[in-house]
One Martini backbone bead per residue (centre of mass of N, CA, C, O) as a GRO file, in nm:
protein
  397
    1MET     BB    1  -1.276  -2.112   0.360
    2PRO     BB    2  -1.022  -1.981   0.225
    3VAL     BB    3  -0.798  -1.727   0.266
    4VAL     BB    4  -0.725  -1.800  -0.029
    5ILE     BB    5  -0.752  -1.729  -0.386
    6THR     BB    6  -0.825  -1.767  -0.720
    7PRO     BB    7  -0.843  -1.526  -0.950
    8LYS     BB    8  -1.008  -1.300  -1.164
    9ILE     BB    9  -0.821  -1.148  -1.409
   10LEU     BB   10  -0.750  -0.824  -1.534
   11LEU     BB   11  -0.612  -0.757  -1.860
   12PRO     BB   12  -0.469  -0.602  -2.096
   13LYS     BB   13  -0.436  -0.600  -2.408
   14GLU     BB   14  -0.177  -0.610  -2.634
   15GLU     BB   15  -0.239  -0.313  -2.764
   16ILE     BB   16  -0.166  -0.202  -2.498
   17ASN     BB   17   0.012   0.043  -2.335
   18LEU     BB   18   0.185  -0.032  -2.046
   19ASN     BB   19   0.337   0.234  -1.982
   20SER     BB   20   0.053   0.381  -1.946
   21TRP     BB   21  -0.118   0.191  -1.771
   22ALA     BB   22   0.092   0.183  -1.545
   23VAL     BB   23   0.068   0.304  -1.206
   24ILE     BB   24   0.114   0.433  -0.921
   25ALA     BB   25   0.025   0.455  -0.621
   26CYS     BB   26  -0.205   0.683  -0.480
   27ASP     BB   27  -0.021   0.717  -0.192
   28GLN     BB   28   0.189   0.882  -0.352
   29PHE     BB   29   0.321   1.188  -0.356
   30THR     BB   30   0.146   1.390  -0.150
   31SER     BB   31   0.375   1.648  -0.174
   32GLU     BB   32   0.391   1.596  -0.517
   33PRO     BB   33   0.207   1.715  -0.769
   34GLU     BB   34   0.415   1.711  -1.008
   35TYR     BB   35   0.411   1.412  -1.058
   36TRP     BB   36   0.108   1.396  -1.154
   37ARG     BB   37   0.132   1.600  -1.384
   38GLU     BB   38   0.344   1.444  -1.546
   39LEU     BB   39   0.184   1.182  -1.576
   40LYS     BB   40  -0.062   1.299  -1.723
   41LYS     BB   41   0.100   1.398  -1.967
   42LEU     BB   42   0.214   1.120  -2.050
   43VAL     BB   43  -0.063   0.967  -2.086
   44GLY     BB   44  -0.319   1.114  -2.137
   45GLU     BB   45  -0.563   0.926  -2.335
   46SER     BB   46  -0.465   0.673  -2.260
   47PRO     BB   47  -0.492   0.378  -2.145
   48SER     BB   48  -0.541   0.394  -1.779
   49THR     BB   49  -0.523   0.374  -1.434
   50LEU     BB   50  -0.534   0.682  -1.384
   51HIS     BB   51  -0.854   0.692  -1.471
   52MET     BB   52  -0.925   0.491  -1.191
   53ILE     BB   53  -0.810   0.709  -0.992
   54LEU     BB   54  -0.723   0.882  -0.671
   55PRO     BB   55  -0.503   1.084  -0.584
   56GLU     BB   56  -0.408   1.178  -0.255
   57VAL     BB   57  -0.322   1.474  -0.315
   58PHE     BB   58  -0.661   1.525  -0.363
   59LEU     BB   59  -0.837   1.429  -0.106
   60GLU     BB   60  -0.925   1.721   0.026
   61LEU     BB   61  -1.105   1.754  -0.192
   62ASP     BB   62  -1.376   1.783  -0.404
   63ASN     BB   63  -1.426   1.444  -0.558
   64ARG     BB   64  -1.700   1.348  -0.681
   65VAL     BB   65  -1.647   1.374  -0.983
   66LYS     BB   66  -1.385   1.201  -0.997
   67ILE     BB   67  -1.511   0.941  -0.892
   68LYS     BB   68  -1.725   0.907  -1.111
   69THR     BB   69  -1.525   0.905  -1.345
   70ALA     BB   70  -1.363   0.657  -1.257
   71ASN     BB   71  -1.602   0.457  -1.250
   72ARG     BB   72  -1.686   0.502  -1.547
   73MET     BB   73  -1.415   0.408  -1.671
   74MET     BB   74  -1.426   0.120  -1.577
   75GLU     BB   75  -1.681   0.048  -1.742
   76THR     BB   76  -1.578   0.132  -2.017
   77TYR     BB   77  -1.342  -0.063  -2.033
   78TYR     BB   78  -1.509  -0.320  -1.997
   79GLN     BB   79  -1.716  -0.276  -2.239
   80SER     BB   80  -1.471  -0.233  -2.459
   81GLU     BB   81  -1.274  -0.479  -2.435
   82ILE     BB   82  -0.961  -0.441  -2.308
   83PHE     BB   83  -0.997  -0.709  -2.166
   84THR     BB   84  -0.869  -0.995  -2.002
   85GLU     BB   85  -0.980  -1.304  -1.857
   86GLN     BB   86  -0.808  -1.472  -1.576
   87GLU     BB   87  -0.754  -1.772  -1.397
   88CYS     BB   88  -0.510  -1.665  -1.164
   89MET     BB   89  -0.188  -1.634  -1.084
   90VAL     BB   90   0.091  -1.396  -1.015
   91LEU     BB   91   0.421  -1.376  -1.089
   92VAL     BB   92   0.630  -1.119  -0.961
   93GLU     BB   93   0.882  -0.914  -1.129
   94ARG     BB   94   1.079  -0.658  -0.972
   95LYS     BB   95   1.239  -0.366  -1.082
   96THR     BB   96   1.449  -0.118  -0.935
   97PRO     BB   97   1.659   0.145  -0.851
   98PHE     BB   98   1.727  -0.044  -0.568
   99CYS     BB   99   1.659  -0.330  -0.717
  100GLU     BB  100   1.678  -0.627  -0.901
  101ARG     BB  101   1.470  -0.803  -0.703
  102ARG     BB  102   1.111  -0.856  -0.661
  103LEU     BB  103   0.879  -1.074  -0.514
  104GLY     BB  104   0.544  -1.188  -0.612
  105LEU     BB  105   0.183  -1.270  -0.537
  106ILE     BB  106  -0.109  -1.284  -0.709
  107LEU     BB  107  -0.415  -1.258  -0.518
  108ALA     BB  108  -0.691  -1.359  -0.311
  109ILE     BB  109  -0.865  -1.244  -0.032
  110ASP     BB  110  -1.050  -1.301   0.254
  111LEU     BB  111  -1.231  -1.067   0.438
  112GLU     BB  112  -1.315  -1.272   0.668
  113SER     BB  113  -0.980  -1.306   0.730
  114TYR     BB  114  -0.990  -0.991   0.807
  115GLU     BB  115  -0.828  -0.744   1.030
  116PHE     BB  116  -0.797  -0.386   1.161
  117GLU     BB  117  -0.887  -0.397   1.445
  118SER     BB  118  -0.831  -0.363   1.757
  119GLY     BB  119  -0.842  -0.692   1.918
  120LYS     BB  120  -0.858  -0.843   1.657
  121THR     BB  121  -0.865  -1.164   1.507
  122ALA     BB  122  -0.669  -1.311   1.232
  123PRO     BB  123  -0.494  -1.432   0.964
  124ILE     BB  124  -0.535  -1.122   0.879
  125ILE     BB  125  -0.339  -0.827   0.948
  126ALA     BB  126  -0.247  -0.531   1.059
  127SER     BB  127   0.047  -0.328   1.102
  128GLU     BB  128  -0.139  -0.069   1.123
  129HIS     BB  129  -0.305   0.185   1.214
  130THR     BB  130  -0.616   0.301   1.158
  131VAL     BB  131  -0.784   0.587   1.031
  132ALA     BB  132  -1.102   0.667   1.039
  133GLU     BB  133  -1.095   0.938   0.853
  134ARG     BB  134  -0.946   0.772   0.602
  135ILE     BB  135  -1.181   0.579   0.500
  136PRO     BB  136  -1.433   0.716   0.364
  137PRO     BB  137  -1.301   0.811   0.091
  138ARG     BB  138  -1.235   0.514   0.003
  139VAL     BB  139  -1.522   0.408   0.013
  140GLU     BB  140  -1.637   0.602  -0.200
  141ILE     BB  141  -1.465   0.480  -0.428
  142ARG     BB  142  -1.552   0.163  -0.396
  143GLU     BB  143  -1.873   0.121  -0.361
  144LYS     BB  144  -1.908   0.201  -0.698
  145ALA     BB  145  -1.702   0.006  -0.798
  146PRO     BB  146  -1.644  -0.244  -1.051
  147ILE     BB  147  -1.329  -0.207  -0.987
  148GLU     BB  148  -1.009  -0.325  -0.887
  149LEU     BB  149  -0.693  -0.169  -0.769
  150PRO     BB  150  -0.405  -0.291  -0.642
  151HIS     BB  151  -0.159  -0.194  -0.352
  152VAL     BB  152  -0.139  -0.446  -0.180
  153LEU     BB  153   0.081  -0.573   0.078
  154VAL     BB  154   0.154  -0.908   0.184
  155LEU     BB  155   0.300  -1.067   0.453
  156ILE     BB  156   0.528  -1.347   0.476
  157ASP     BB  157   0.669  -1.631   0.657
  158ASP     BB  158   0.893  -1.807   0.417
  159GLU     BB  159   1.192  -1.886   0.487
  160LYS     BB  160   1.156  -2.205   0.474
  161SER     BB  161   0.947  -2.267   0.233
  162GLU     BB  162   0.964  -2.081  -0.019
  163ILE     BB  163   0.719  -2.030  -0.211
  164ILE     BB  164   0.811  -1.802  -0.412
  165ASN     BB  165   1.099  -1.896  -0.483
  166HIS     BB  166   1.010  -2.161  -0.614
  167LEU     BB  167   0.852  -2.037  -0.847
  168TYR     BB  168   1.099  -1.890  -0.967
  169ARG     BB  169   1.274  -2.145  -1.027
  170ILE     BB  170   1.007  -2.241  -1.229
  171LYS     BB  171   0.927  -2.009  -1.444
  172ARG     BB  172   0.947  -2.166  -1.724
  173GLU     BB  173   0.653  -2.303  -1.680
  174PHE     BB  174   0.549  -2.007  -1.728
  175PRO     BB  175   0.370  -1.781  -1.867
  176VAL     BB  176   0.393  -1.468  -2.012
  177LEU     BB  177   0.204  -1.169  -1.959
  178TYR     BB  178   0.443  -0.957  -1.890
  179ASP     BB  179   0.702  -0.709  -2.027
  180PHE     BB  180   0.812  -0.398  -1.881
  181GLU     BB  181   0.844  -0.058  -1.862
  182LEU     BB  182   0.821   0.182  -1.635
  183ASN     BB  183   0.717   0.471  -1.543
  184MET     BB  184   0.888   0.725  -1.378
  185GLY     BB  185   1.128   0.522  -1.283
  186GLY     BB  186   1.008   0.222  -1.174
  187GLY     BB  187   1.121   0.014  -1.386
  188HIS     BB  188   1.039  -0.339  -1.385
  189LEU     BB  189   0.786  -0.571  -1.532
  190LYS     BB  190   0.696  -0.919  -1.450
  191GLY     BB  191   0.464  -1.185  -1.557
  192TYR     BB  192   0.331  -1.501  -1.431
  193LYS     BB  193   0.132  -1.773  -1.511
  194ILE     BB  194  -0.082  -1.942  -1.260
  195THR     BB  195  -0.303  -2.235  -1.248
  196ASP     BB  196  -0.158  -2.424  -1.041
  197THR     BB  197  -0.285  -2.359  -0.697
  198ASP     BB  198  -0.352  -2.561  -0.465
  199HIS     BB  199  -0.067  -2.585  -0.326
  200ILE     BB  200  -0.044  -2.285  -0.253
  201ILE     BB  201  -0.290  -2.260  -0.074
  202HIS     BB  202  -0.200  -2.473   0.130
  203GLN     BB  203   0.061  -2.330   0.221
  204LEU     BB  204  -0.067  -2.055   0.308
  205MET     BB  205  -0.261  -2.173   0.520
  206ALA     BB  206  -0.042  -2.296   0.697
  207SER     BB  207   0.098  -2.027   0.755
  208ALA     BB  208  -0.154  -1.876   0.882
  209GLU     BB  209  -0.181  -2.073   1.132
  210THR     BB  210   0.105  -1.994   1.261
  211ILE     BB  211   0.157  -1.721   1.086
  212LYS     BB  212   0.057  -1.435   1.017
  213MET     BB  213  -0.070  -1.217   0.807
  214VAL     BB  214   0.073  -0.900   0.693
  215VAL     BB  215   0.006  -0.578   0.631
  216GLY     BB  216   0.232  -0.355   0.470
  217ASP     BB  217   0.052  -0.231   0.235
  218GLY     BB  218  -0.258  -0.074   0.226
  219ASN     BB  219  -0.438  -0.058   0.488
  220HIS     BB  220  -0.674   0.142   0.409
  221SER     BB  221  -0.771   0.000   0.153
  222LEU     BB  222  -0.845  -0.271   0.289
  223ALA     BB  223  -1.038  -0.152   0.499
  224SER     BB  224  -1.239  -0.047   0.286
  225ALA     BB  225  -1.313  -0.322   0.171
  226LYS     BB  226  -1.431  -0.428   0.435
  227VAL     BB  227  -1.654  -0.219   0.473
  228CYS     BB  228  -1.802  -0.280   0.207
  229TRP     BB  229  -1.863  -0.575   0.273
  230GLU     BB  230  -2.029  -0.531   0.533
  231ARG     BB  231  -2.254  -0.370   0.374
  232THR     BB  232  -2.327  -0.607   0.167
  233LYS     BB  233  -2.381  -0.898   0.311
  234GLY     BB  234  -2.672  -0.856   0.449
  235SER     BB  235  -2.830  -0.881   0.145
  236LEU     BB  236  -2.749  -1.176   0.106
  237SER     BB  237  -2.736  -1.471   0.012
  238ASP     BB  238  -2.582  -1.755   0.089
  239LYS     BB  239  -2.446  -1.792  -0.183
  240ASP     BB  240  -2.341  -1.495  -0.223
  241TYR     BB  241  -2.173  -1.478   0.036
  242HIS     BB  242  -1.953  -1.694  -0.078
  243THR     BB  243  -1.920  -1.554  -0.400
  244HIS     BB  244  -1.884  -1.269  -0.384
  245PRO     BB  245  -1.646  -1.048  -0.507
  246ALA     BB  246  -1.646  -0.846  -0.251
  247ARG     BB  247  -1.515  -1.060  -0.047
  248PHE     BB  248  -1.265  -0.987  -0.214
  249ALA     BB  249  -0.900  -0.922  -0.250
  250LEU     BB  250  -0.647  -0.786  -0.422
  251VAL     BB  251  -0.306  -0.904  -0.392
  252GLU     BB  252   0.037  -0.888  -0.279
  253VAL     BB  253   0.261  -1.136  -0.203
  254VAL     BB  254   0.534  -1.117   0.041
  255SER     BB  255   0.831  -1.182   0.158
  256LEU     BB  256   0.993  -1.082   0.439
  257PHE     BB  257   1.284  -1.214   0.302
  258ASP     BB  258   1.317  -1.058   0.063
  259GLU     BB  259   1.588  -0.917  -0.097
  260GLY     BB  260   1.407  -0.664  -0.227
  261LEU     BB  261   1.313  -0.599   0.065
  262THR     BB  262   1.253  -0.286   0.225
  263PHE     BB  263   1.280  -0.095   0.526
  264GLU     BB  264   1.129   0.217   0.540
  265PRO     BB  265   1.093   0.519   0.643
  266ILE     BB  266   0.839   0.753   0.748
  267HIS     BB  267   0.821   1.076   0.725
  268ARG     BB  268   0.772   1.393   0.883
  269VAL     BB  269   0.535   1.660   0.822
  270ILE     BB  270   0.491   1.994   0.959
  271PHE     BB  271   0.248   2.231   0.928
  272ASN     BB  272   0.225   2.526   1.089
  273THR     BB  273   0.403   2.584   1.318
  274LYS     BB  274   0.514   2.679   1.622
  275LYS     BB  275   0.755   2.798   1.840
  276ASP     BB  276   0.698   2.544   2.052
  277PHE     BB  277   0.770   2.274   1.918
  278LEU     BB  278   1.061   2.191   1.997
  279LYS     BB  279   1.033   2.218   2.301
  280LYS     BB  280   0.806   2.007   2.333
  281PHE     BB  281   0.948   1.772   2.205
  282GLN     BB  282   1.201   1.759   2.400
  283LYS     BB  283   1.022   1.723   2.660
  284THR     BB  284   0.879   1.448   2.560
  285ILE     BB  285   1.139   1.352   2.391
  286ASN     BB  286   1.383   1.090   2.462
  287GLY     BB  287   1.736   0.967   2.432
  288GLN     BB  288   2.017   0.792   2.272
  289GLU     BB  289   1.924   0.886   2.003
  290PHE     BB  290   1.938   1.022   1.667
  291THR     BB  291   1.777   1.284   1.472
  292LYS     BB  292   1.641   1.465   1.221
  293PHE     BB  293   1.577   1.828   1.204
  294LEU     BB  294   1.381   2.018   0.976
  295ASP     BB  295   1.437   2.387   0.918
  296GLY     BB  296   1.466   2.459   0.633
  297ASN     BB  297   1.820   2.513   0.630
  298LYS     BB  298   1.802   2.358   0.897
  299THR     BB  299   1.993   2.122   1.107
  300LYS     BB  300   1.901   1.900   1.358
  301PHE     BB  301   1.969   1.712   1.662
  302ILE     BB  302   1.763   1.465   1.812
  303ASN     BB  303   1.624   1.294   2.067
  304ILE     BB  304   1.566   0.936   2.084
  305PRO     BB  305   1.477   0.636   2.110
  306SER     BB  306   1.639   0.331   2.044
  307ASN     BB  307   1.364   0.215   2.007
  308PRO     BB  308   1.179   0.232   1.721
  309PHE     BB  309   0.894   0.161   1.824
  310ILE     BB  310   0.889   0.375   2.050
  311ALA     BB  311   0.960   0.624   1.885
  312ILE     BB  312   0.720   0.624   1.692
  313LYS     BB  313   0.498   0.641   1.904
  314GLN     BB  314   0.585   0.904   2.043
  315ILE     BB  315   0.583   1.089   1.797
  316GLN     BB  316   0.289   1.043   1.706
  317ASP     BB  317   0.151   1.126   1.968
  318PHE     BB  318   0.259   1.413   1.970
  319LEU     BB  319   0.151   1.510   1.695
  320ASP     BB  320  -0.149   1.461   1.744
  321GLU     BB  321  -0.167   1.656   1.988
  322TYR     BB  322  -0.058   1.911   1.854
  323VAL     BB  323  -0.273   1.939   1.629
  324LYS     BB  324  -0.518   1.964   1.821
  325THR     BB  325  -0.383   2.241   1.975
  326HIS     BB  326  -0.306   2.353   1.667
  327LYS     BB  327  -0.414   2.557   1.455
  328GLY     BB  328  -0.331   2.457   1.112
  329CYS     BB  329  -0.208   2.195   1.155
  330LYS     BB  330  -0.015   1.943   0.962
  331ILE     BB  331   0.022   1.608   0.850
  332ASP     BB  332   0.280   1.436   0.672
  333TYR     BB  333   0.394   1.165   0.447
  334VAL     BB  334   0.737   1.073   0.366
  335HIS     BB  335   0.933   0.932   0.114
  336GLY     BB  336   1.234   0.995   0.165
  337GLU     BB  337   1.489   1.220   0.209
  338ASP     BB  338   1.476   1.388  -0.049
  339SER     BB  339   1.174   1.458  -0.030
  340LEU     BB  340   1.186   1.594   0.243
  341GLU     BB  341   1.386   1.822   0.170
  342LYS     BB  342   1.215   1.939  -0.057
  343VAL     BB  343   0.961   2.014   0.106
  344ILE     BB  344   1.103   2.204   0.310
  345LYS     BB  345   1.222   2.408   0.100
  346GLU     BB  346   0.918   2.471  -0.024
  347ASN     BB  347   0.832   2.503   0.300
  348LYS     BB  348   0.866   2.740   0.543
  349LYS     BB  349   0.618   2.609   0.740
  350ALA     BB  350   0.807   2.350   0.772
  351ILE     BB  351   0.867   2.030   0.938
  352GLY     BB  352   1.119   1.776   0.973
  353ILE     BB  353   1.116   1.413   1.046
  354MET     BB  354   1.332   1.162   1.097
  355MET     BB  355   1.291   0.826   1.088
  356PRO     BB  356   1.327   0.518   1.196
  357HIS     BB  357   1.438   0.200   1.163
  358LEU     BB  358   1.327  -0.119   1.095
  359LYS     BB  359   1.316  -0.461   1.179
  360ARG     BB  360   1.194  -0.731   1.020
  361ASP     BB  361   1.232  -0.959   1.253
  362GLU     BB  362   1.036  -0.771   1.457
  363LEU     BB  363   0.746  -0.750   1.345
  364PHE     BB  364   0.584  -1.007   1.414
  365PRO     BB  365   0.638  -1.012   1.721
  366TYR     BB  366   0.511  -0.735   1.776
  367VAL     BB  367   0.225  -0.779   1.662
  368LYS     BB  368   0.164  -1.028   1.836
  369LYS     BB  369   0.203  -0.873   2.119
  370PHE     BB  370   0.085  -0.550   2.049
  371GLY     BB  371   0.013  -0.504   1.762
  372ALA     BB  372  -0.030  -0.236   1.602
  373LEU     BB  373   0.112   0.013   1.461
  374PRO     BB  374   0.157   0.303   1.382
  375ARG     BB  375   0.100   0.497   1.148
  376LYS     BB  376   0.340   0.511   0.925
  377SER     BB  377   0.609   0.334   1.020
  378PHE     BB  378   0.645   0.203   0.726
  379SER     BB  379   0.823   0.105   0.424
  380LEU     BB  380   0.824  -0.076   0.119
  381GLY     BB  381   1.030   0.114   0.032
  382GLU     BB  382   1.034   0.340  -0.188
  383ALA     BB  383   0.820   0.521  -0.363
  384ILE     BB  384   0.913   0.407  -0.655
  385GLU     BB  385   0.866   0.093  -0.541
  386LYS     BB  386   0.587   0.081  -0.566
  387ARG     BB  387   0.303  -0.027  -0.663
  388TYR     BB  388   0.168  -0.102  -0.968
  389TYR     BB  389  -0.093  -0.081  -1.170
  390MET     BB  390  -0.230  -0.378  -1.342
  391GLU     BB  391  -0.419  -0.550  -1.206
  392CYS     BB  392  -0.759  -0.661  -1.214
  393ARG     BB  393  -1.107  -0.663  -1.065
  394ARG     BB  394  -1.416  -0.780  -1.033
  395ILE     BB  395  -1.679  -0.654  -0.777
  396VAL     BB  396  -1.927  -0.726  -0.953
  397LYS     BB  397  -2.210  -0.905  -1.087
   0.00000   0.00000   0.00000
């Protein structure tokens, strides 16, 4: 079985307003509920992927009703025939407020070829540690969902082969599937339909044999898909085991060296800290580099290790231990310095830590040598640059 396959993709029909249809990944703006309130007002009752997801800003609430409603809406959309189904890959051209062009390739990966647990090897691996307690809510969303909406980005090292760049150079050979402005300032999205995919699969499989594919964004969502598949496959016949749609997951593959791909830090916000926080932090973590420490209207500069991989691990380990021993404390993860400053100003009992930048050319060697990074070590672009839900795929027979 190939590591990747050509999926059967569901896209909304031409009469659907795509500006309302496509919304940003559910794991963004988790400390900014006003973003999601504004988006809900903008979309209204129009057909939209917003009605099929659960934004993670609400994940800690009792969302059983919302999950059932989202799953029911998936089936309603499918039965009302607002989709067209096409077996193809999609070359994605994305423009954002921060880059003129980022290229990706929509396809499906085999979950049997993917591992997220530490110590396990596979052609496709996680870039960051998954947190066990963050998986069950996502499993609850997916296990009864008839349709998947992916926001997973998988990185490949195709600097030499330029698989995706080559497809873009011959883009005029491919029909355009969609071409529209994204809502909420997300930029522009254009997709090209690719049906002749055997050579692409061959190239990607060759790449996966030499240098693994690494999940860059959506680690927990893909881990949840894996958990759901493991629960499903035991009851299947041999034929269904090989062909069941739940065995596969829709993702966007992006070159590690794409000019529009930026590696941005994910900053930490710690709510309800005690007076001992800064003192304990400085006693535990030190080094030759400086980073910003935000406390209300005050900004301090604190020492951290010069190696960003070491710095991120030390900071995350400290925060995890601090939260365990200080009741009421909570960590959140924020994309972008502006968003971090906004959250700190709006929450008097919150402290912000600006995290260091990682170098893209060091990612694959690090993961190969040491395994996954701590969770939320980096972000592929700013929050508004994250993947918007556009393509869907049926995951039940």
